[in-house]
C-alpha positions in Angstrom: 75.1 -6.4 -25.7 72.9 -9.0 -27.3 73.2 -11.2 -24.3 72.4 -8.2 -21.9 69.2 -7.5 -23.9 68.2 -11.1 -23.8 68.6 -11.4 -20.0 67.1 -8.0 -19.0 63.5 -7.7 -17.6 61.4 -4.6 -18.4 62.5 -3.0 -15.1 66.2 -3.3 -16.0 66.2 -2.8 -19.7 67.3 0.8 -19.2 70.0 -0.1 -16.8 71.6 -2.5 -19.6 71.5 0.6 -21.9 73.7 2.5 -19.6 71.0 4.3 -17.8 71.6 5.1 -14.1 68.8 5.6 -11.6 68.9 8.9 -9.9 68.4 9.0 -6.1 65.5 11.6 -7.0 64.1 12.9 -10.3 62.4 16.1 -8.9 64.1 18.8 -11.1 66.3 16.5 -13.2 67.1 18.0 -16.5 67.7 17.2 -20.2 69.4 19.8 -22.3 68.4 20.6 -25.9 70.5 21.9 -28.8 69.6 25.3 -30.1 66.2 25.2 -32.0 65.9 21.6 -31.5 63.6 19.5 -29.7 65.6 16.1 -30.6 66.3 13.6 -28.0 70.0 12.4 -28.2 71.2 9.0 -27.0 72.6 10.7 -23.9 69.3 12.5 -23.1 67.4 9.0 -23.4 69.9 7.3 -20.9 69.0 10.0 -18.5 65.2 9.7 -19.0 65.6 6.0 -18.9 67.0 6.4 -15.5 64.1 8.5 -14.5 61.9 5.7 -15.8 63.5 3.2 -13.5 63.0 5.5 -10.7 59.2 5.9 -11.5 59.0 2.2 -11.9 60.5 1.6 -8.4 58.1 4.6 -7.1 54.7 3.7 -8.7 53.0 6.4 -6.7 55.0 9.1 -8.4 53.6 11.3 -11.2 55.6 13.7 -13.1 55.1 17.1 -15.1 57.8 17.4 -17.8 58.5 21.1 -18.3 59.6 22.4 -21.7 61.8 25.5 -21.6 63.7 27.7 -24.1 66.1 30.3 -24.4 65.1 34.1 -24.9 65.5 34.1 -28.5 62.7 34.0 -30.9 58.9 34.9 -30.5 56.8 33.9 -27.5 54.6 31.7 -29.8 57.5 30.0 -31.3 59.1 29.0 -28.1 55.9 28.1 -26.6 55.5 25.6 -29.5 59.2 24.4 -29.1 58.9 23.9 -25.5 55.9 21.8 -26.0 57.8 19.7 -28.3 60.8 19.3 -25.8 58.4 18.3 -23.1 56.4 15.8 -25.4 59.5 14.2 -26.7 60.9 13.8 -23.2 57.6 12.4 -21.9 57.5 10.1 -24.9 60.7 8.3 -23.7 59.2 7.7 -20.4 56.0 6.3 -22.0 58.0 4.2 -24.6 59.8 2.6 -21.7 56.7 1.4 -19.8 55.4 4.5 -17.7 51.8 4.8 -17.9 50.7 7.8 -19.9 48.4 9.0 -17.1 51.6 9.4 -14.8 53.2 12.0 -17.0 51.8 15.3 -18.1 53.5 18.2 -19.9 53.6 21.8 -20.0 55.4 24.4 -21.9 57.0 27.4 -20.6 58.8 28.6 -23.6 60.9 31.6 -22.7 58.4 33.0 -20.3 59.9 31.3 -17.2 63.8 31.4 -17.7 65.7 29.1 -15.1 68.7 31.0 -15.5 69.1 34.7 -15.9 71.3 36.6 -18.4 72.3 36.5 -21.9 74.8 34.6 -24.0 75.3 31.1 -25.1 76.4 29.8 -21.6 72.9 30.9 -20.0 70.9 30.3 -23.1 72.1 26.5 -23.3 71.0 26.1 -19.6 67.5 27.3 -20.5 67.0 25.0 -23.4 65.7 22.1 -21.4 63.1 19.9 -20.2 62.6 19.8 -16.5 61.0 17.0 -14.6 58.8 18.1 -11.7 57.5 15.5 -9.2 53.7 16.1 -8.7 53.1 16.7 -5.1 
């Protein structure tokens, strides 16, 4: 791994960490644990892959949308969604994406992407979704 890091350029550093560049980043999601905005290593690899895509496409700007499940107050979930979106955006920025290319918004529990109740649905709604700005 040490040799890999020495040989990597800024563009390919994420690839050396196991990140894979997706063919499109619109509607890419990273999923969070209950009551958490912590970015795991797996999530960071996904976001670093998105960063690679953005480096290859410098005309692309994104909005990171923070989402939550239906539990908890509206205010709490708006704050948690903002943390999730901000933490995901921070990974992109730390990986070299200009801050002006990354916006954040929180929808909290107000715009569920999946409908229903129970952990299966709730776990899908605890995410940050990347939207390519048109």
